[in-house]
All heavy atoms as a GROMACS GRO file, in nm:
protein
  365
    1MET      N    1   0.084  -0.117   0.000
    1MET     CA    2   0.000   0.000   0.000
    1MET      C    3   0.089   0.124   0.000
    1MET      O    4   0.187   0.130   0.073
    1MET     CB    5  -0.090  -0.002   0.122
    1MET     CG    6  -0.177   0.117   0.135
    1MET     SD    7  -0.263   0.115   0.292
    1MET     CE    8  -0.428   0.119   0.235
    2THR      N    9   0.054   0.219  -0.081
    2THR     CA   10   0.130   0.344  -0.085
    2THR      C   11   0.038   0.461  -0.052
    2THR      O   12  -0.083   0.454  -0.071
    2THR     CB   13   0.193   0.368  -0.223
    2THR    OG1   14   0.089   0.375  -0.320
    2THR    CG2   15   0.291   0.258  -0.260
    3ILE      N   16   0.098   0.567  -0.004
    3ILE     CA   17   0.024   0.688   0.027
    3ILE      C   18   0.063   0.792  -0.077
    3ILE      O   19   0.181   0.823  -0.093
    3ILE     CB   20   0.057   0.740   0.168
    3ILE    CG1   21   0.016   0.636   0.271
    3ILE    CG2   22  -0.011   0.873   0.193
    3ILE    CD1   23   0.058   0.668   0.411
    4THR      N   24  -0.034   0.844  -0.147
    4THR     CA   25  -0.008   0.944  -0.249
    4THR      C   26   0.001   1.081  -0.184
    4THR      O   27  -0.094   1.126  -0.120
    4THR     CB   28  -0.121   0.944  -0.354
    4THR    OG1   29  -0.132   0.814  -0.409
    4THR    CG2   30  -0.092   1.045  -0.465
    5PRO      N   31   0.117   1.147  -0.196
    5PRO     CA   32   0.131   1.281  -0.138
    5PRO      C   33   0.034   1.380  -0.204
    5PRO      O   34   0.007   1.371  -0.324
    5PRO     CB   35   0.275   1.320  -0.168
    5PRO     CG   36   0.343   1.194  -0.211
    5PRO     CD   37   0.237   1.103  -0.263
    6ILE      N   38  -0.016   1.472  -0.125
    6ILE     CA   39  -0.104   1.577  -0.178
    6ILE      C   40  -0.017   1.697  -0.212
    6ILE      O   41   0.055   1.749  -0.126
    6ILE     CB   42  -0.212   1.615  -0.076
    6ILE    CG1   43  -0.305   1.496  -0.054
    6ILE    CG2   44  -0.289   1.738  -0.123
    6ILE    CD1   45  -0.415   1.521   0.044
    7GLN      N   46  -0.021   1.738  -0.336
    7GLN     CA   47   0.057   1.854  -0.379
    7GLN      C   48  -0.012   1.981  -0.331
    7GLN      O   49  -0.134   1.994  -0.342
    7GLN     CB   50   0.071   1.855  -0.531
    7GLN     CG   51   0.144   1.733  -0.586
    7GLN     CD   52   0.281   1.715  -0.523
    7GLN    OE1   53   0.356   1.810  -0.505
    7GLN    NE2   54   0.313   1.591  -0.488
    8PRO      N   55   0.063   2.075  -0.276
    8PRO     CA   56   0.003   2.197  -0.223
    8PRO      C   57  -0.085   2.272  -0.324
    8PRO      O   58  -0.189   2.326  -0.286
    8PRO     CB   59   0.125   2.281  -0.184
    8PRO     CG   60   0.233   2.182  -0.158
    8PRO     CD   61   0.207   2.071  -0.255
    9GLU      N   62  -0.047   2.272  -0.450
    9GLU     CA   63  -0.125   2.345  -0.551
    9GLU      C   64  -0.258   2.278  -0.583
    9GLU      O   65  -0.348   2.342  -0.637
    9GLU     CB   66  -0.044   2.367  -0.679
    9GLU     CG   67   0.009   2.242  -0.743
    9GLU     CD   68   0.144   2.194  -0.688
    9GLU    OE1   69   0.197   2.252  -0.595
    9GLU    OE2   70   0.192   2.092  -0.741
   10SER      N   71  -0.274   2.151  -0.548
   10SER     CA   72  -0.402   2.083  -0.573
   10SER      C   73  -0.478   2.052  -0.445
   10SER      O   74  -0.584   1.991  -0.450
   10SER     CB   75  -0.377   1.954  -0.652
   10SER     OG   76  -0.302   1.863  -0.574
   11ALA      N   77  -0.426   2.095  -0.332
   11ALA     CA   78  -0.491   2.070  -0.203
   11ALA      C   79  -0.613   2.160  -0.188
   11ALA      O   80  -0.623   2.266  -0.250
   11ALA     CB   81  -0.393   2.095  -0.090
   12ALA      N   82  -0.705   2.117  -0.103
   12ALA     CA   83  -0.825   2.195  -0.075
   12ALA      C   84  -0.857   2.189   0.074
   12ALA      O   85  -0.812   2.099   0.144
   12ALA     CB   86  -0.942   2.140  -0.156
   13GLY      N   87  -0.933   2.284   0.119
   13GLY     CA   88  -0.982   2.284   0.255
   13GLY      C   89  -0.873   2.290   0.361
   13GLY      O   90  -0.774   2.364   0.347
   14ALA      N   91  -0.890   2.211   0.465
   14ALA     CA   92  -0.797   2.210   0.578
   14ALA      C   93  -0.657   2.168   0.534
   14ALA      O   94  -0.558   2.222   0.584
   14ALA     CB   95  -0.848   2.118   0.688
   15ALA      N   96  -0.648   2.074   0.442
   15ALA     CA   97  -0.517   2.029   0.394
   15ALA      C   98  -0.441   2.145   0.331
   15ALA      O   99  -0.322   2.164   0.355
   15ALA     CB  100  -0.532   1.914   0.295
   16LYS      N  101  -0.509   2.226   0.252
   16LYS     CA  102  -0.445   2.342   0.188
   16LYS      C  103  -0.398   2.442   0.291
   16LYS      O  104  -0.285   2.492   0.283
   16LYS     CB  105  -0.540   2.409   0.089
   16LYS     CG  106  -0.485   2.539   0.032
   16LYS     CD  107  -0.512   2.552  -0.113
   16LYS     CE  108  -0.454   2.677  -0.174
   16LYS     NZ  109  -0.310   2.681  -0.178
   17GLU      N  110  -0.482   2.470   0.388
   17GLU     CA  111  -0.444   2.566   0.493
   17GLU      C  112  -0.320   2.520   0.568
   17GLU      O  113  -0.229   2.598   0.595
   17GLU     CB  114  -0.560   2.584   0.591
   17GLU     CG  115  -0.680   2.656   0.532
   17GLU     CD  116  -0.798   2.660   0.627
   17GLU    OE1  117  -0.778   2.638   0.748
   17GLU    OE2  118  -0.909   2.684   0.580
   18LEU      N  119  -0.315   2.392   0.601
   18LEU     CA  120  -0.202   2.338   0.675
   18LEU      C  121  -0.075   2.334   0.590
   18LEU      O  122   0.034   2.367   0.638
   18LEU     CB  123  -0.235   2.199   0.729
   18LEU     CG  124  -0.342   2.197   0.837
   18LEU    CD1  125  -0.393   2.056   0.860
   18LEU    CD2  126  -0.290   2.259   0.966
   19LEU      N  127  -0.088   2.296   0.464
   19LEU     CA  128   0.028   2.294   0.376
   19LEU      C  129   0.080   2.435   0.352
   19LEU      O  130   0.201   2.457   0.343
   19LEU     CB  131  -0.004   2.224   0.244
   19LEU     CG  132  -0.026   2.072   0.255
   19LEU    CD1  133  -0.075   2.016   0.122
   19LEU    CD2  134   0.099   2.001   0.301
   20ASP      N  135  -0.010   2.532   0.344
   20ASP     CA  136   0.032   2.672   0.332
   20ASP      C  137   0.109   2.716   0.456
   20ASP      O  138   0.209   2.788   0.447
   20ASP     CB  139  -0.088   2.764   0.310
   20ASP     CG  140  -0.149   2.752   0.171
   20ASP    OD1  141  -0.084   2.693   0.081
   20ASP    OD2  142  -0.262   2.802   0.152
   21GLN      N  143   0.064   2.669   0.572
   21GLN     CA  144   0.132   2.701   0.698
   21GLN      C  145   0.273   2.643   0.698
   21GLN      O  146   0.369   2.709   0.739
   21GLN     CB  147   0.052   2.645   0.815
   21GLN     CG  148   0.113   2.671   0.950
   21GLN     CD  149   0.031   2.610   1.063
   21GLN    OE1  150  -0.087   2.579   1.047
   21GLN    NE2  151   0.093   2.591   1.177
   22VAL      N  152   0.287   2.521   0.650
   22VAL     CA  153   0.419   2.458   0.642
   22VAL      C  154   0.508   2.536   0.546
   22VAL      O  155   0.624   2.564   0.576
   22VAL     CB  156   0.407   2.310   0.596
   22VAL    CG1  157   0.544   2.250   0.568
   22VAL    CG2  158   0.334   2.227   0.701
   23GLN      N  159   0.454   2.574   0.431
   23GLN     CA  160   0.528   2.652   0.332
   23GLN      C  161   0.579   2.782   0.392
   23GLN      O  162   0.695   2.819   0.373
   23GLN     CB  163   0.441   2.680   0.209
   23GLN     CG  164   0.504   2.768   0.105
   23GLN     CD  165   0.620   2.704   0.032
   23GLN    OE1  166   0.616   2.586   0.001
   23GLN    NE2  167   0.724   2.780   0.006
   24GLU      N  168   0.492   2.851   0.465
   24GLU     CA  169   0.531   2.978   0.526
   24GLU      C  170   0.639   2.958   0.631
   24GLU      O  171   0.732   3.038   0.643
   24GLU     CB  172   0.410   3.045   0.589
   24GLU     CG  173   0.313   3.100   0.488
   24GLU     CD  174   0.187   3.157   0.552
   24GLU    OE1  175   0.190   3.191   0.672
   24GLU    OE2  176   0.085   3.166   0.481
   25GLY      N  177   0.628   2.852   0.709
   25GLY     CA  178   0.722   2.829   0.817
   25GLY      C  179   0.858   2.779   0.772
   25GLY      O  180   0.961   2.817   0.828
   26LEU      N  181   0.858   2.692   0.672
   26LEU     CA  182   0.984   2.629   0.630
   26LEU      C  183   1.037   2.681   0.497
   26LEU      O  184   1.152   2.655   0.463
   26LEU     CB  185   0.965   2.477   0.617
   26LEU     CG  186   0.928   2.401   0.744
   26LEU    CD1  187   0.904   2.254   0.713
   26LEU    CD2  188   1.036   2.416   0.849
   27GLY      N  189   0.951   2.747   0.420
   27GLY     CA  190   0.993   2.792   0.288
   27GLY      C  191   0.981   2.684   0.183
   27GLY      O  192   1.014   2.704   0.067
   28ARG      N  193   0.933   2.568   0.223
   28ARG     CA  194   0.909   2.455   0.133
   28ARG      C  195   0.813   2.360   0.202
   28ARG      O  196   0.786   2.375   0.321
   28ARG     CB  197   1.038   2.384   0.096
   28ARG     CG  198   1.106   2.318   0.215
   28ARG     CD  199   1.242   2.259   0.178
   28ARG     NE  200   1.299   2.188   0.291
   28ARG     CZ  201   1.276   2.060   0.319
   28ARG    NH1  202   1.199   1.988   0.241
   28ARG    NH2  203   1.331   2.004   0.424
   29VAL      N  204   0.764   2.261   0.130
   29VAL     CA  205   0.675   2.161   0.188
   29VAL      C  206   0.742   2.025   0.172
   29VAL      O  207   0.749   1.971   0.062
   29VAL     CB  208   0.536   2.161   0.121
   29VAL    CG1  209   0.446   2.058   0.186
   29VAL    CG2  210   0.473   2.300   0.129
   30PRO      N  211   0.792   1.968   0.282
   30PRO     CA  212   0.856   1.837   0.274
   30PRO      C  213   0.758   1.728   0.232
   30PRO      O  214   0.636   1.740   0.255
   30PRO     CB  215   0.904   1.812   0.418
   30PRO     CG  216   0.906   1.945   0.483
   30PRO     CD  217   0.798   2.025   0.416
   31ASN      N  218   0.810   1.622   0.175
   31ASN     CA  219   0.726   1.511   0.130
   31ASN      C  220   0.646   1.451   0.244
   31ASN      O  221   0.532   1.406   0.225
   31ASN     CB  222   0.809   1.403   0.061
   31ASN     CG  223   0.857   1.446  -0.075
   31ASN    OD1  224   0.792   1.528  -0.141
   31ASN    ND2  225   0.970   1.393  -0.119
   32MET      N  226   0.702   1.446   0.364
   32MET     CA  227   0.630   1.389   0.478
   32MET      C  228   0.503   1.470   0.506
   32MET      O  229   0.398   1.413   0.532
   32MET     CB  230   0.720   1.387   0.602
   32MET     CG  231   0.650   1.327   0.724
   32MET     SD  232   0.602   1.156   0.705
   32MET     CE  233   0.757   1.078   0.736
   33ALA      N  234   0.512   1.602   0.499
   33ALA     CA  235   0.394   1.686   0.520
   33ALA      C  236   0.292   1.663   0.410
   33ALA      O  237   0.171   1.659   0.436
   33ALA     CB  238   0.434   1.833   0.527
   34LYS      N  239   0.338   1.648   0.287
   34LYS     CA  240   0.247   1.622   0.175
   34LYS      C  241   0.173   1.491   0.196
   34LYS      O  242   0.054   1.480   0.166
   34LYS     CB  243   0.324   1.618   0.043
   34LYS     CG  244   0.380   1.751   0.001
   34LYS     CD  245   0.464   1.735  -0.125
   34LYS     CE  246   0.537   1.862  -0.162
   34LYS     NZ  247   0.624   1.842  -0.279
   35SER      N  248   0.243   1.390   0.248
   35SER     CA  249   0.180   1.261   0.273
   35SER      C  250   0.081   1.270   0.390
   35SER      O  251  -0.028   1.214   0.383
   35SER     CB  252   0.286   1.155   0.302
   35SER     OG  253   0.366   1.135   0.188
   36MET      N  254   0.120   1.340   0.496
   36MET     CA  255   0.032   1.353   0.611
   36MET      C  256  -0.090   1.437   0.579
   36MET      O  257  -0.192   1.428   0.650
   36MET     CB  258   0.107   1.414   0.730
   36MET     CG  259   0.202   1.316   0.795
   36MET     SD  260   0.265   1.374   0.953
   36MET     CE  261   0.381   1.497   0.899
   37ALA      N  262  -0.086   1.517   0.474
   37ALA     CA  263  -0.201   1.600   0.436
   37ALA      C  264  -0.321   1.517   0.394
   37ALA      O  265  -0.432   1.568   0.389
   37ALA     CB  266  -0.162   1.697   0.325
   38ASN      N  267  -0.302   1.387   0.368
   38ASN     CA  268  -0.415   1.299   0.340
   38ASN      C  269  -0.508   1.292   0.461
   38ASN      O  270  -0.626   1.262   0.446
   38ASN     CB  271  -0.366   1.159   0.302
   38ASN     CG  272  -0.316   1.154   0.162
   38ASN    OD1  273  -0.394   1.162   0.068
   38ASN    ND2  274  -0.185   1.143   0.144
   39SER      N  275  -0.452   1.317   0.579
   39SER     CA  276  -0.531   1.325   0.702
   39SER      C  277  -0.498   1.459   0.767
   39SER      O  278  -0.400   1.468   0.842
   39SER     CB  279  -0.497   1.210   0.796
   39SER     OG  280  -0.557   1.230   0.921
   40PRO      N  281  -0.575   1.562   0.740
   40PRO     CA  282  -0.544   1.693   0.798
   40PRO      C  283  -0.529   1.690   0.950
   40PRO      O  284  -0.447   1.762   1.005
   40PRO     CB  285  -0.662   1.780   0.755
   40PRO     CG  286  -0.705   1.719   0.625
   40PRO     CD  287  -0.688   1.571   0.646
   41ALA      N  288  -0.603   1.603   1.018
   41ALA     CA  289  -0.590   1.593   1.164
   41ALA      C  290  -0.451   1.545   1.202
   41ALA      O  291  -0.392   1.593   1.299
   41ALA     CB  292  -0.697   1.499   1.220
   42LEU      N  293  -0.397   1.451   1.126
   42LEU     CA  294  -0.262   1.402   1.152
   42LEU      C  295  -0.160   1.511   1.128
   42LEU      O  296  -0.069   1.532   1.210
   42LEU     CB  297  -0.232   1.281   1.062
   42LEU     CG  298  -0.089   1.228   1.066
   42LEU    CD1  299  -0.053   1.178   1.206
   42LEU    CD2  300  -0.070   1.121   0.962
   43LEU      N  301  -0.172   1.581   1.018
   43LEU     CA  302  -0.077   1.689   0.987
   43LEU      C  303  -0.086   1.800   1.091
   43LEU      O  304   0.017   1.850   1.138
   43LEU     CB  305  -0.102   1.745   0.847
   43LEU     CG  306  -0.010   1.858   0.801
   43LEU    CD1  307   0.137   1.820   0.814
   43LEU    CD2  308  -0.043   1.898   0.658
   44LYS      N  309  -0.206   1.835   1.132
   44LYS     CA  310  -0.224   1.939   1.234
   44LYS      C  311  -0.158   1.897   1.365
   44LYS      O  312  -0.091   1.977   1.430
   44LYS     CB  313  -0.373   1.966   1.255
   44LYS     CG  314  -0.402   2.077   1.352
   44LYS     CD  315  -0.550   2.105   1.360
   44LYS     CE  316  -0.578   2.222   1.452
   44LYS     NZ  317  -0.721   2.254   1.456
   45SER      N  318  -0.176   1.771   1.404
   45SER     CA  319  -0.115   1.722   1.527
   45SER      C  320   0.037   1.722   1.518
   45SER      O  321   0.105   1.759   1.613
   45SER     CB  322  -0.163   1.580   1.556
   45SER     OG  323  -0.302   1.578   1.579
   46SER      N  324   0.089   1.684   1.405
   46SER     CA  325   0.234   1.681   1.384
   46SER      C  326   0.290   1.823   1.393
   46SER      O  327   0.395   1.844   1.456
   46SER     CB  328   0.266   1.620   1.248
   46SER     OG  329   0.404   1.626   1.223
   47LEU      N  330   0.221   1.919   1.333
   47LEU     CA  331   0.267   2.057   1.339
   47LEU      C  332   0.263   2.111   1.482
   47LEU      O  333   0.352   2.184   1.524
   47LEU     CB  334   0.182   2.146   1.247
   47LEU     CG  335   0.197   2.119   1.097
   47LEU    CD1  336   0.098   2.204   1.019
   47LEU    CD2  337   0.339   2.144   1.051
   48ALA      N  338   0.162   2.072   1.556
   48ALA     CA  339   0.151   2.116   1.695
   48ALA      C  340   0.266   2.058   1.778
   48ALA      O  341   0.323   2.128   1.862
   48ALA     CB  342   0.017   2.073   1.754
   49LEU      N  343   0.300   1.934   1.754
   49LEU     CA  344   0.409   1.871   1.828
   49LEU      C  345   0.545   1.930   1.793
   49LEU      O  346   0.632   1.941   1.878
   49LEU     CB  347   0.412   1.720   1.803
   49LEU     CG  348   0.303   1.640   1.872
   49LEU    CD1  349   0.307   1.495   1.826
   49LEU    CD2  350   0.319   1.646   2.023
   50SER      N  351   0.561   1.968   1.667
   50SER     CA  352   0.691   2.021   1.624
   50SER      C  353   0.704   2.170   1.654
   50SER      O  354   0.812   2.228   1.638
   50SER     CB  355   0.711   1.997   1.474
   50SER     OG  356   0.622   2.077   1.399
   51GLY      N  357   0.594   2.232   1.692
   51GLY     CA  358   0.599   2.375   1.722
   51GLY      C  359   0.601   2.463   1.599
   51GLY      O  360   0.638   2.579   1.606
   52ALA      N  361   0.562   2.408   1.485
   52ALA     CA  362   0.562   2.486   1.360
   52ALA      C  363   0.443   2.577   1.351
   52ALA      O  364   0.342   2.560   1.404
   52ALA     CB  365   0.564   2.391   1.239
   0.00000   0.00000   0.00000
């Protein structure tokens, strides 16, 4: 089973907002964040833990 990363330019809703936040904070969107964007709750939790 593979997880298809969500590209920031094609993201929508909460996933887009979170990926935009990652872009602003890091200046890029790592592949791990793109993969976690499949579950916005997971990405949001990861960002909260990392302090981003």
